[in-house]
C-alpha positions as CSV (number, residue, x, y, z in Angstrom):
1,M,6.0,3.1,-27.4
2,S,3.5,2.7,-24.3
3,T,1.2,0.0,-23.8
4,I,-2.4,1.0,-22.2
5,V,-4.5,-2.0,-20.9
6,T,-8.3,-1.2,-20.5
7,Y,-11.5,-2.5,-21.1
8,L,-15.1,-2.1,-22.6
9,T,-17.8,-0.8,-20.4
10,Y,-20.6,-2.6,-22.2
11,V,-20.5,-5.3,-25.0
12,G,-23.9,-6.3,-26.1
13,N,-24.6,-10.2,-26.6
14,G,-25.2,-10.6,-30.4
15,P,-24.9,-14.0,-32.9
16,A,-21.8,-16.2,-31.7
17,D,-20.2,-15.7,-35.2
18,A,-20.3,-11.9,-34.6
19,R,-19.0,-11.7,-31.2
20,P,-15.3,-10.1,-30.5
21,R,-12.6,-12.7,-29.7
22,A,-9.2,-12.6,-28.1
23,G,-6.8,-11.6,-31.0
24,D,-9.6,-9.3,-33.0
25,R,-8.2,-5.8,-33.7
26,V,-10.6,-2.9,-33.0
27,Q,-10.6,0.8,-33.6
28,L,-11.1,3.4,-30.9
29,R,-13.0,6.4,-32.0
30,P,-14.6,9.5,-30.7
31,A,-18.2,8.9,-29.7
32,D,-20.6,11.0,-31.7
33,G,-21.4,14.4,-29.7
34,T,-19.6,13.2,-26.6
35,A,-16.1,13.4,-25.0
36,G,-16.2,9.6,-25.1
37,T,-14.5,6.8,-27.0
38,E,-16.3,3.8,-28.5
39,A,-14.8,0.5,-29.9
40,W,-15.6,-0.8,-33.2
41,S,-15.0,-4.2,-35.1
42,D,-13.3,-4.1,-38.1
43,G,-16.5,-5.6,-39.6
44,G,-18.2,-2.3,-38.5
45,R,-20.0,-3.2,-35.4
46,R,-20.1,-0.8,-32.3
47,L,-18.8,-3.2,-29.2
48,G,-19.0,-0.7,-26.4
49,R,-17.2,2.2,-24.7
50,L,-13.9,3.1,-22.7
51,P,-14.5,3.8,-19.4
52,P,-14.7,7.7,-18.9
53,A,-11.2,8.1,-17.3
54,E,-9.3,6.0,-20.0
55,A,-11.1,7.9,-22.7
56,T,-10.0,11.1,-21.0
57,M,-6.3,10.1,-20.6
58,L,-5.9,8.8,-24.4
59,A,-7.4,12.1,-25.3
60,G,-5.2,14.2,-23.2
61,L,-2.3,12.1,-24.7
62,G,-2.9,13.9,-28.0
63,L,-2.7,10.6,-29.8
64,R,-4.1,10.5,-33.3
65,R,-7.5,8.8,-33.8
66,P,-8.6,6.6,-34.7
67,L,-6.7,4.2,-32.5
68,T,-5.8,0.6,-33.3
69,A,-6.1,-1.9,-30.5
70,R,-6.4,-5.7,-30.0
71,I,-8.9,-7.8,-27.8
72,T,-6.8,-9.7,-25.2
73,A,-9.6,-11.2,-23.4
74,V,-13.2,-11.6,-23.7
75,L,-14.8,-12.4,-20.2
76,P,-18.4,-13.2,-19.1
77,H,-19.4,-10.0,-17.2
78,P,-19.6,-10.1,-13.4
79,G,-22.7,-10.0,-11.6
80,R,-26.3,-9.1,-13.2
81,H,-25.0,-7.0,-16.2
82,P,-25.8,-8.5,-19.6
83,G,-22.9,-9.0,-22.2
84,D,-19.2,-9.7,-21.6
85,R,-16.3,-7.6,-20.6
86,V,-13.8,-7.2,-23.1
87,Q,-10.1,-6.2,-22.4
88,L,-8.2,-4.2,-24.9
89,Q,-4.4,-3.4,-25.3
90,V,-3.7,-0.3,-26.8
91,D,-0.4,0.5,-28.3
92,A,0.5,4.1,-28.3
93,A,3.5,5.5,-29.9
């Protein structure tokens, strides 16, 4: 088993009770109509996208989709970008 650590490129601000937290599980799914990969909460809320290089890498591994990942950290996004930066750990078998 290999572990891949990545992050989401954008997570919008939402109600405090709906915002992602460290330890939450998310599903990584193909984005509609693109080659990208999106992260969705267990509650069905779209959280953001993986960076293009990581999405391509996961697709190249031929892993079964959707994948399950775990949020390892939620940090304020640096600079003027809205939302938080969410770090993920994907355990790929």
